[in-house]
C-alpha positions, 0 to 999 in steps of 0.5 A: 662924379663916378667913383671907380673901384681902382680909385677907391683902392688907391685911396685906401692904400695911400690912407694906410701908408700915411696913417701912423701906427697906433696901439689900437685898430683905427676906424676907417671913415668915409666922407662924401661931399654933396652939391646942388642940394636945398638943405632947407627941404626936409626930403633932401636931408639923408638920415637913414640906416643901411646894411654893409656887406661886412660889419664896420665894427665889432662894437655895434650895440643892438638893443632889443625891445620885446617881451615873452619868448622873443625877449628870451631868444634875443638874450640867447642870440647875444643882444647887447640889451633886452628891455620890456614893457615895464622898462619902457614905462619907467623910461617914459617917466625918466627922460635922463635914463631914456637919453642915456639909452639912446646914446649908448646903443647904436641900433634898436629893434622892437616887437611890433605890438610894443611900437606905440609904447616905444614911440610914447616913451622913447620917440623924443630921444630916438627920433631926432637921432635916426634911431627909431626901432625896426619893428619885427613880429614876435616870431621873427628869427631874432638871430638873423635880425641882430646879425643884420643890425650889426652890419648897419651904419647910419647915413646922416646929414647934419648942417652941411652937405656932407655924409660921414660914416664908418666903413671899417677898421684899418686892419681889414683887407683892402678889398673888404673896405672897397666893397663897403665904400662902394655899397655906401656910395651906391646907396647915396646915389640911389637917394640923390635926385641927380645920382652921382652928379650930386656928389662933388667929392669923396675922401677916406681917413683913419681915426687919427690920420689925414684925409685922403681924397679919392680921385674921381672921374669928372662927367 
């Protein structure tokens, strides 16, 4: 089911027109319905992060797990939280604190030498949520790493063959939203066995607004 730029643009315009004005900038969410997938097979369940051309939100929280110079640079680069080896040891003994960390932060980056300890201390909480950290070397350009993490979104399929993901906010230009949506759809097509043929429907909505279908071309 090919999805054209014009079809997405029209759906975005309709979505904005039908969405009532709120006192806050609503999120724009993309829903992609899939078909012909055997959800009993783990390999068909999509659960991964991807980078958008434009950040979907200013509120993406990034946690960096590091020590020494990398930890210092991460703090200077604006990481929302920086934790080290001692913190991991404590969380390994305090599951409540580990769970809270997993819930509060969207993406995690870890100094590669600490990854075994991360797995032991936080793996049980981060793994099922698809939030295991991206390992980086101690000399990594952490400024760029954090900026890229803030452009990330998570594609996750739960019990139904549907992917729902935030692609922006209603105050973004239409072209920006269209490009983000096209990027997500292209990524999904590359992951699906039959590409676009595994997509049965695409829709967009604001946080409080109605679902607006993207008119696609049948093939």
